[in-house]
C-alpha positions as CSV (number, residue, x, y, z in Angstrom):
1,X,106.9,53.5,58.0
2,X,109.9,51.7,58.5
3,X,112.8,53.6,60.5
4,X,114.7,54.3,57.1
5,X,111.7,56.5,56.2
6,X,111.5,58.2,59.2
7,X,115.0,59.2,58.9
8,X,115.2,60.8,55.6
9,X,116.7,63.7,55.2
10,X,114.3,67.3,55.3
11,X,113.4,68.8,51.7
12,X,116.0,70.9,51.6
13,X,118.1,71.2,47.9
14,X,121.8,69.4,48.2
15,X,123.6,72.9,47.6
16,X,122.1,74.8,50.2
17,X,123.3,71.7,52.9
18,X,126.1,73.3,53.6
19,X,124.5,76.8,54.1
20,X,122.3,75.2,56.7
21,X,125.5,73.9,58.8
22,X,127.5,77.7,58.7
23,X,123.5,78.8,59.6
24,X,123.0,76.7,62.6
25,X,126.7,76.9,63.7
26,X,126.4,80.3,64.7
27,X,124.0,80.3,67.1
28,X,126.2,77.1,68.9
29,X,129.1,78.9,68.5
30,X,127.4,81.8,70.3
31,X,126.0,79.9,72.8
32,X,128.9,77.6,73.9
33,X,131.4,81.0,73.5
34,X,129.2,82.5,76.5
35,X,130.0,79.4,78.9
36,X,133.6,79.0,78.2
37,X,134.7,82.6,78.2
38,X,133.2,83.3,81.5
39,X,135.6,80.7,83.3
40,X,138.9,82.6,83.1
41,X,137.0,86.1,84.1
42,X,135.6,84.2,87.3
43,X,138.3,86.1,89.4
44,X,137.9,89.3,88.1
45,X,134.0,89.4,88.4
46,X,135.1,87.9,92.0
47,X,136.9,90.9,92.8
48,X,134.9,93.6,90.8
49,X,131.3,92.1,92.1
50,X,132.3,91.8,95.9
51,X,131.5,87.6,95.7
52,X,133.6,85.0,97.5
53,X,134.4,81.6,95.3
54,X,131.2,79.7,95.9
55,X,129.2,82.8,95.3
56,X,130.8,83.6,91.4
57,X,130.5,79.9,90.5
58,X,126.3,81.1,90.5
59,X,127.3,82.9,87.1
60,X,128.3,79.4,85.4
61,X,125.5,77.6,87.3
62,X,122.6,79.6,86.9
63,X,123.4,79.4,83.0
64,X,123.4,75.9,83.1
65,X,120.6,75.0,84.9
66,X,118.3,77.8,83.1
67,X,119.4,76.2,79.9
68,X,118.2,72.9,81.7
69,X,114.4,74.4,81.9
70,X,114.1,75.1,78.5
71,X,116.2,72.7,76.8
72,X,113.6,69.8,77.4
73,X,110.9,71.5,75.7
74,X,112.7,72.3,72.5
75,X,110.4,70.1,70.6
76,X,107.2,70.8,72.0
77,X,108.3,75.1,71.2
78,X,109.3,74.2,68.2
79,X,105.7,72.6,67.0
80,X,103.5,75.5,69.1
81,X,105.7,78.4,67.3
82,X,107.3,76.7,64.6
83,X,111.1,75.9,64.6
84,X,112.7,78.8,62.2
85,X,110.6,81.4,64.5
86,X,111.2,80.0,67.7
87,X,114.9,79.9,67.0
88,X,115.4,83.7,65.4
89,X,113.4,84.1,68.8
90,X,115.9,82.9,70.8
91,X,118.9,84.4,69.1
92,X,117.6,87.8,69.5
93,X,116.8,87.0,73.4
94,X,120.3,85.3,73.9
95,X,121.8,88.9,72.0
96,X,119.7,91.4,74.1
97,X,120.6,89.5,77.5
98,X,124.3,89.7,76.6
99,X,124.1,93.1,76.6
100,X,122.2,93.1,79.9
101,X,124.5,90.7,81.5
102,X,127.5,93.3,80.3
103,X,125.7,95.8,81.7
104,X,125.2,94.0,85.1
105,X,125.6,96.6,87.9
106,X,126.0,93.8,90.9
107,X,126.3,90.1,91.0
108,X,122.7,89.6,92.1
109,X,121.8,91.5,88.7
110,X,124.3,89.4,86.5
111,X,123.3,86.4,87.6
112,X,119.7,87.0,86.7
113,X,120.6,88.0,83.4
114,X,122.8,85.0,83.1
115,X,119.4,83.2,83.7
116,X,117.4,85.0,81.2
117,X,120.9,84.4,78.9
118,X,120.3,80.8,79.7
119,X,116.9,80.1,79.2
120,X,117.2,82.4,75.5
121,X,120.4,79.9,74.4
122,X,118.8,76.4,76.0
123,X,117.3,75.5,72.4
124,X,120.3,76.5,70.1
125,X,122.0,73.5,70.4
126,X,119.1,71.2,70.5
127,X,117.9,72.8,67.1
128,X,120.5,73.1,65.4
129,X,121.6,69.7,66.1
130,X,117.6,68.3,65.1
131,X,118.3,70.4,61.6
132,X,121.4,68.8,60.2
133,X,120.2,65.1,61.7
134,X,117.1,66.3,59.3
135,X,119.2,67.9,56.5
136,X,121.9,64.8,55.8
137,X,120.9,61.2,55.4
138,X,122.3,58.7,58.0
139,X,125.4,58.0,56.4
140,X,126.8,61.6,56.1
141,X,125.4,62.3,59.8
142,X,128.9,61.6,61.6
143,X,130.6,64.0,59.0
144,X,128.0,66.9,59.4
145,X,128.3,66.5,63.3
146,X,132.1,66.8,63.1
147,X,131.7,70.1,60.4
148,X,129.1,71.2,63.2
149,X,131.7,70.5,66.2
150,X,134.4,72.1,64.4
151,X,132.4,75.5,64.4
152,X,131.1,74.7,68.2
153,X,135.0,74.1,69.1
154,X,135.4,77.6,68.1
155,X,133.8,78.4,71.1
156,X,136.2,77.1,73.7
157,X,139.2,77.9,71.2
158,X,138.1,81.8,71.0
159,X,136.7,81.7,74.3
160,X,139.3,81.7,76.8
161,X,141.9,83.1,75.0
162,X,139.7,86.0,73.9
163,X,138.0,86.3,77.3
164,X,141.5,86.3,78.6
165,X,142.8,89.0,76.8
166,X,139.6,91.3,76.9
167,X,139.8,91.1,80.8
168,X,143.0,91.8,81.5
169,X,142.9,95.0,79.0
170,X,139.2,96.2,78.6
171,X,136.7,95.0,81.6
172,X,135.5,91.4,82.0
173,X,132.1,93.0,80.8
174,X,133.0,92.8,77.2
175,X,132.8,89.3,77.3
176,X,129.5,89.4,77.1
177,X,129.4,92.2,74.2
178,X,131.1,89.9,72.0
179,X,128.0,88.0,71.2
180,X,126.4,91.1,69.3
181,X,127.6,91.1,65.9
182,X,127.7,87.1,65.8
183,X,124.0,87.3,66.9
184,X,123.0,89.7,64.3
185,X,124.8,87.8,61.7
186,X,122.8,84.6,62.8
187,X,119.4,86.5,62.7
188,X,120.3,87.4,59.2
189,X,121.2,83.7,57.9
190,X,118.4,82.1,59.9
191,X,115.9,84.0,58.0
192,X,117.5,83.0,54.6
193,X,118.6,79.8,54.9
194,X,116.1,78.1,57.6
195,X,112.9,76.6,56.5
196,X,110.5,74.5,58.4
197,X,110.0,70.8,57.0
198,X,106.6,69.7,56.4
199,X,106.0,67.5,58.7
200,X,106.1,70.5,61.4
201,X,104.2,72.7,59.5
202,X,101.5,70.2,59.7
203,X,101.9,69.9,63.4
204,X,101.6,73.4,63.5
205,X,98.1,73.3,62.1
206,X,96.9,70.3,64.8
207,X,95.6,71.6,67.9
208,X,97.8,71.0,70.9
209,X,96.6,70.9,74.1
210,X,99.2,72.9,76.4
211,X,100.8,70.9,78.7
212,X,100.0,73.3,81.8
213,X,101.3,71.1,84.4
214,X,104.1,69.7,83.2
215,X,105.1,73.3,82.2
216,X,104.6,74.5,85.9
217,X,106.8,71.3,87.3
218,X,109.1,71.2,85.1
219,X,110.0,74.9,86.3
220,X,109.5,74.3,89.8
221,X,111.9,71.1,89.8
222,X,114.8,72.5,87.4
223,X,114.5,76.0,89.5
224,X,115.0,74.4,93.0
225,X,117.3,72.3,91.9
226,X,119.3,75.3,90.7
227,X,119.1,77.0,94.0
228,X,120.3,73.5,96.1
229,X,123.2,73.8,93.7
230,X,124.0,77.5,93.7
231,X,123.4,77.8,97.4
232,X,124.3,74.5,98.6
233,X,128.4,75.2,99.5
234,X,127.1,79.2,101.2
235,X,124.7,77.4,103.2
236,X,126.8,73.6,104.4
237,X,124.6,71.7,102.3
238,X,122.1,69.4,104.0
239,X,123.0,70.8,107.4
240,X,120.9,73.7,106.3
241,X,116.8,73.7,106.5
242,X,116.8,75.9,103.5
243,X,119.1,73.0,101.3
244,X,116.8,70.5,102.5
245,X,113.7,72.4,101.5
246,X,114.4,73.0,98.1
247,X,115.9,69.5,97.8
248,X,112.1,68.3,98.9
249,X,110.9,70.7,96.4
250,X,113.1,69.4,94.1
251,X,112.2,65.8,94.7
252,X,108.4,66.0,94.9
253,X,108.3,67.6,91.2
254,X,110.1,65.7,89.4
255,X,108.5,62.6,90.5
256,X,105.1,64.5,90.1
257,X,106.9,65.7,86.3
258,X,107.4,62.1,85.4
259,X,104.0,61.2,85.9
260,X,101.9,64.1,84.6
261,X,104.3,63.6,81.2
262,X,103.7,60.1,81.0
263,X,100.3,60.4,80.9
264,X,99.4,63.5,79.1
265,X,98.6,63.0,75.2
266,X,101.4,66.3,73.9
267,X,103.5,66.2,76.8
268,X,106.2,69.2,77.0
269,X,108.8,66.1,77.3
270,X,108.6,63.1,75.9
271,X,109.8,60.5,78.7
272,X,109.2,57.5,76.4
273,X,111.8,57.9,74.6
274,X,114.1,56.5,77.7
275,X,111.9,53.4,76.7
276,X,115.3,53.2,74.3
277,X,118.1,51.5,76.3
278,X,120.5,53.0,73.1
279,X,119.4,56.5,73.8
280,X,118.7,56.4,77.8
281,X,122.6,54.9,77.8
282,X,123.6,57.6,75.5
283,X,122.2,60.0,78.1
284,X,123.7,58.7,80.8
285,X,127.0,58.7,79.4
286,X,126.8,62.0,78.4
287,X,125.8,63.7,82.1
288,X,129.1,62.0,83.4
289,X,130.8,63.9,80.5
290,X,129.1,67.2,81.3
291,X,130.3,66.6,84.6
292,X,133.5,65.8,84.0
293,X,134.5,68.3,81.2
294,X,132.4,71.7,83.0
295,X,134.1,70.9,86.4
296,X,138.0,70.7,84.8
297,X,137.5,73.6,82.8
298,X,136.2,75.7,85.8
299,X,139.3,74.2,87.8
300,X,141.9,74.6,85.4
301,X,142.0,78.5,84.6
302,X,140.9,79.1,88.4
303,X,144.1,76.5,89.8
304,X,146.6,78.9,87.2
305,X,145.0,82.5,88.5
306,X,144.1,81.4,92.2
307,X,147.6,79.4,92.6
308,X,150.1,80.0,89.4
309,X,149.7,83.7,89.4
310,X,148.8,83.3,85.7
311,X,146.9,86.5,84.4
312,X,143.4,85.8,82.7
313,X,145.5,85.9,78.7
314,X,147.7,83.7,79.8
315,X,145.1,81.6,81.7
316,X,143.0,81.2,78.4
317,X,146.1,80.4,76.2
318,X,146.8,77.3,78.6
319,X,142.9,76.3,77.5
320,X,143.1,77.2,73.7
321,X,145.3,74.3,72.9
322,X,142.8,72.0,73.8
323,X,140.1,73.4,71.6
324,X,142.7,73.4,68.7
325,X,143.6,69.2,69.4
326,X,139.7,69.1,69.3
327,X,139.1,71.3,66.0
328,X,142.2,69.2,64.2
329,X,140.5,65.8,65.3
330,X,136.8,66.4,64.7
331,X,136.7,65.8,60.9
332,X,138.8,62.7,61.0
333,X,136.2,61.1,63.4
334,X,133.5,62.4,61.2
335,X,135.2,60.4,58.4
336,X,135.9,57.3,60.5
337,X,131.9,57.2,61.8
338,X,130.8,56.4,58.3
339,X,132.6,53.0,58.2
340,X,133.4,52.6,62.1
341,X,132.0,51.7,65.5
342,X,131.0,55.1,66.9
343,X,131.2,53.2,70.5
344,X,134.8,52.2,69.9
345,X,135.9,55.4,68.9
346,X,133.6,57.1,72.4
347,X,135.7,54.1,74.2
348,X,139.2,55.7,73.2
349,X,138.1,59.2,74.4
350,X,136.9,58.3,77.6
351,X,140.6,56.7,78.3
352,X,142.0,59.9,76.9
353,X,140.0,61.7,79.1
354,X,140.7,59.8,82.0
355,X,144.4,60.2,81.3
356,X,144.5,64.0,80.7
357,X,142.9,64.0,84.4
358,X,145.3,61.6,86.0
359,X,148.3,63.3,84.5
360,X,146.5,66.5,86.0
361,X,146.5,65.2,89.3
362,X,150.2,65.5,89.3
363,X,150.5,69.0,88.7
364,X,152.1,71.0,91.2
365,X,153.5,75.0,91.8
366,X,157.0,74.5,89.9
367,X,155.4,73.6,86.9
368,X,155.9,75.6,83.2
369,X,153.2,76.5,81.2
370,X,154.0,73.7,78.6
371,X,153.3,71.2,82.1
372,X,149.9,72.5,82.2
373,X,148.7,73.0,78.5
374,X,149.5,69.6,77.4
375,X,147.0,67.6,79.4
376,X,144.8,70.1,78.6
377,X,145.6,69.0,74.6
378,X,145.3,65.5,75.2
379,X,141.6,66.4,76.6
380,X,140.9,68.0,73.7
381,X,141.5,64.8,71.7
382,X,139.7,63.1,73.6
383,X,136.4,65.2,73.8
384,X,136.6,65.5,70.2
385,X,136.3,61.3,70.1
386,X,133.8,61.4,72.6
387,X,131.0,64.0,71.6
388,X,130.5,63.5,67.7
389,X,130.3,59.7,67.7
390,X,128.1,59.6,70.8
391,X,125.9,62.0,69.6
392,X,125.7,60.2,66.3
393,X,125.0,57.1,68.1
394,X,122.5,58.0,70.7
395,X,120.5,59.9,68.1
396,X,120.3,57.3,65.5
397,X,117.5,55.0,66.1
398,X,114.9,58.3,67.2
399,X,112.3,59.2,64.6
400,X,112.6,62.8,62.3
401,X,109.4,63.5,64.4
402,X,111.1,63.0,67.6
403,X,114.2,64.4,67.3
404,X,113.4,67.7,68.3
405,X,112.7,66.0,71.7
406,X,115.2,63.6,71.7
407,X,118.3,66.6,71.3
408,X,116.9,68.8,73.9
409,X,116.6,65.7,76.7
410,X,120.4,64.9,76.0
411,X,121.8,68.5,76.1
412,X,119.4,68.8,79.1
413,X,121.5,65.5,80.5
414,X,125.4,66.9,79.8
415,X,123.9,70.6,81.2
416,X,122.8,69.1,84.7
417,X,125.9,67.1,85.1
418,X,128.0,70.2,84.0
419,X,126.0,72.2,86.6
420,X,126.5,69.3,89.3
421,X,130.2,68.9,88.4
422,X,130.8,72.7,89.0
423,X,128.7,72.8,92.3
424,X,130.7,69.5,93.3
425,X,134.2,70.4,92.6
426,X,133.6,73.9,94.3
427,X,132.2,72.2,97.4
428,X,135.2,69.9,97.6
429,X,137.9,72.4,96.6
430,X,136.9,74.1,99.7
431,X,136.6,71.1,101.9
432,X,139.8,69.8,100.6
433,X,141.5,72.7,100.9
434,X,140.3,73.1,104.7
435,X,141.2,69.7,105.0
436,X,144.8,69.4,103.3
437,X,145.7,72.8,105.2
438,X,145.0,71.5,108.6
439,X,147.3,68.7,107.7
440,X,150.0,70.6,107.0
441,X,149.7,72.9,109.7
442,X,149.9,70.2,112.0
443,X,153.9,69.8,111.2
444,X,154.5,73.1,111.7
445,X,155.5,73.2,115.3
446,X,159.0,74.1,116.8
447,X,160.1,71.1,117.1
448,X,160.2,70.4,113.2
449,X,163.6,71.1,112.2
450,X,162.3,71.7,109.0
451,X,160.7,74.4,109.8
452,X,162.9,75.8,112.0
453,X,165.5,76.2,109.5
454,X,162.9,77.8,106.7
455,X,161.5,80.1,109.5
456,X,165.6,81.2,110.5
457,X,166.1,81.7,106.2
458,X,163.3,83.9,105.3
459,X,163.9,85.7,108.6
460,X,167.5,86.5,107.8
461,X,166.9,87.5,104.6
462,X,164.3,90.0,105.4
463,X,166.7,91.7,108.3
464,X,169.0,91.5,105.8
465,X,166.7,93.7,103.2
466,X,166.1,96.8,106.5
467,X,163.3,94.8,107.9
468,X,163.2,95.3,111.7
469,X,164.0,91.7,113.6
470,X,160.5,91.2,115.4
471,X,158.6,92.3,112.1
472,X,160.7,89.9,110.2
473,X,159.6,87.2,112.5
474,X,155.9,88.3,111.3
475,X,156.5,88.7,108.0
476,X,158.3,85.0,107.8
477,X,155.2,83.3,109.2
478,X,152.9,84.9,107.1
479,X,155.1,83.8,104.2
480,X,155.0,80.1,105.4
481,X,151.3,80.5,105.9
482,X,150.9,81.6,103.0
483,X,152.7,79.0,101.1
484,X,151.3,76.2,103.3
485,X,147.8,77.0,101.9
486,X,149.0,77.2,98.5
487,X,150.3,73.5,99.0
488,X,146.9,72.5,100.2
489,X,145.3,74.3,97.5
490,X,147.3,72.2,94.9
491,X,146.6,69.3,97.3
492,X,142.7,69.6,96.9
493,X,142.8,70.2,93.0
494,X,145.0,67.0,92.2
495,X,142.9,65.3,94.5
496,X,139.5,66.5,92.5
497,X,141.6,65.8,89.2
498,X,141.7,62.6,90.0
499,X,137.7,62.0,91.3
500,X,137.0,63.6,87.3
501,X,139.2,60.8,85.9
502,X,137.5,57.8,87.6
503,X,134.4,59.4,86.4
504,X,135.6,59.0,82.8
505,X,136.4,55.7,83.5
506,X,133.2,54.3,85.6
507,X,130.8,54.7,82.4
508,X,132.7,52.6,79.7
509,X,130.9,49.8,80.7
510,X,127.4,51.7,79.7
511,X,128.6,51.8,76.0
512,X,128.2,48.1,75.5
513,X,123.9,49.5,75.9
514,X,124.5,52.2,72.8
515,X,123.4,50.4,70.0
516,X,125.2,50.2,66.5
517,X,123.8,52.3,63.6
518,X,122.4,50.4,60.8
519,X,124.2,52.0,58.2
520,X,127.4,51.2,60.2
521,X,126.2,47.3,60.3
522,X,127.3,46.9,56.5
523,X,129.9,47.8,54.1
524,X,127.5,49.2,51.5
525,X,127.1,52.7,52.1
526,X,123.3,53.2,51.7
């Protein structure tokens, strides 16, 4: 069988193709909303649940790495249980886990329910992408993924703004309850419009030996990685025997997993796919994109709320225009993919992503709303030019029978990159904050005329307001120290944005390893 024959669309009547697109959009929107909606609510969760900055990021990382356990198993689970049945089960469990997250009494319970939610949501996007890639012929896949991306981008657009409004006016708990109506509609539509293709129905009839060792090692490796990422900053990383122990568990189980999966006849994750250089390069690029994207969308609301005094709603409104920019750009990217080289589009997107981060590197405490918004808009344009063509090009050389495995691995690398990015950003924020604060405090001495003038000016202002001279001295010093901490915080954020910008640039050479899809190599559309 030739690769073109393997990639023929599934047996779905043409009029129903767009109903399939809408149907698979819904669970993807629900899953993505729950990542972006939590970012603007983190400071509120932190206060409500009595957690530190590094602890409250568990709400994000636990979700992402729980995804990681299920993501690579998506293709295998679809073969064992049937894709339609598995998809509907995941939607039901995700919706119930959302309800439990909203009702969580403490941080421990919330993180536990987020793990359940992440595990249930892990298969939603890869199954949706696999269904789309099978439903549409090769020359229409770019547009199909763009339309899917438009639906998915409602998450980042609606998530921060709606999450901020709900957090300010109701409670952060309601950001999880909004999944309930979406989940119910998604279940109903799946029941009517999603069907298993013939090759999956045939595979279900075959006896598949269960890869128990693969299942155990995958869970152990991804679980230990989650512990390392979640507790690393709190335990001072490799200064802690606790972190060293779980790091060793991760490395050992990962090596064992690779050996077991390469030897098993029916592996839970098909690592042989990485023999395809184009697929491997696409996954590496997506890992770094996940690192850059998730860390930046965690940092921007945190910057605005902790240093600028923005409300959750206002922080969400800064994030939303970037999502609108992505939404507007995606249809044009999808149309361009039918005729243009997707690798060149990704190249432009990476340059735009780096540009937006370098602009954010120059942010300060005197900026207006639009000073913080327009770099996010540039990032939005860049993301539209990265995700759709990168997904299409990376998966173009994969056969139908392996599409579930491939989309699972592709999304796994994105989420692990995101989890590593969030953990590293939280760590660097604390380390750089301390470093810059120490440097700035060194300039606050009685012999510094600028400090002396500032202190006296604040003292006189406070005395004029009726505060006693002795108390005014302490209050003025406290105000100056608060300003030093804020300036140190800005410098720390700026440094991290610069690092993320460099990450966008570093992966550009790997675009050369991506293989151009066959339908783009000729002017004739097949």
